[in-house]
C-alpha positions, 0 to 999 in steps of 0.5 A: 500500500502506498497510501495512508489516511491523514487527519489535519486542520486545513484552510480552503485555498481554492477549488475548481470543477473537474466534472459537473458533480466533482471538484478538486479542492486545494487545502493548506494544512497545518502538518502536511502543507499544501495538498489537493483532493478530488471530491467526487459527487460533491455537487450532487443535490443530496451530497453530504459534503455540501456545506462542509467546506467553502473558501476561507473555511478552516476544516478538519480534513481526512484524506488518503495521502498518496505517496506517488501522486499530488492529487489525493483521495478525499475521505471526509471533512467538517468545518471548524471555523466558517468565517461568515463575516467574509460573506458580508465584508466585501473589502475583507473578502477581496483581501482574503481572496488575495491572501489565499491566492498568494499562498496557493501560488508560492508554496510547493505541494506537501511542504510543511510550514505550521507557522505559515498556517497560523499566519494565514488563519490569523489574518483571515480571522481579522478580516472576518471580524470586519477589518477593511484596511489594507495594513493586515494584508501588508503585514501578511505579505511581509511575514510570508516573505520572512517565512520563505526566507525573502523578507527585505532588510529594512534596517534599524537606522535611517540613511540619508535620503533612504532608497528601497533597492528591490533587487538587493532587498534592502534599504540603502542611502541615495548615494549608494543607488545604482542602475538596479530597480529601486525607489525612494522611500519616505521615513513614514512608510519605512517606519510603518513597514518596520512596525508591521514586521515587528508585530507577531499578530495582525490583531495589533494593527486594527487600531493602527491607521496610515495616511493614504499616501503611505498606503499607496507607497507601501502598495508600490514598494511591496509590489515591486519587491515581490515581483522581483523576488517571487517572480510574479505579481498576481492580479488578485493583489491589484484587484484586492487593493483597488477594492479596499481603497475605493 
């Protein structure tokens, strides 16, 4: 036998149909990392699986882990946290959509990262409770980069006329600037990004407010930095921030 039954906490990242009645669901689990399961007959009118999972849910998942395949066999699941607030908070839902899309894109199958599971669940909880500002989203992006070993070096001292050098992944002074991709960073935006990296949980950010120009600046810096180091800039990010900043 090259399969075994695993039980794990799992976040629903996305799903897509394979037939009229069956779906593939992509999960991020606490102990097994990202896994995909085929749920046969899940869309039949009388299927017992209806309502047991949906986007942004945390579920208890049982699946047959196939050693030689990336598509595993689903056994059962039950919801642990539905995050119903995301069904009415459309700005929060936009943020949650980008968060789960980003996690799905940057993590390889079966790469365990319990810390990343906790970070994602925590920020989804914040938006499910009614948050509409983009700071928790920026917090998540910075901490995800840290977990991937790609966090920018924002330094501890302010150089003369600081510049964010995207290729080098650090803050430099204007005199060190060369032909690589870089952009001036204002002291206020730099201090805010440092604060985001210092915070362990996004709950502490709910009372923190940023000026609109700081939000737009951080949006631009993180977009350029992630595009360089993650080699892509998902459309979900631009759409989410467009919706949140209306």
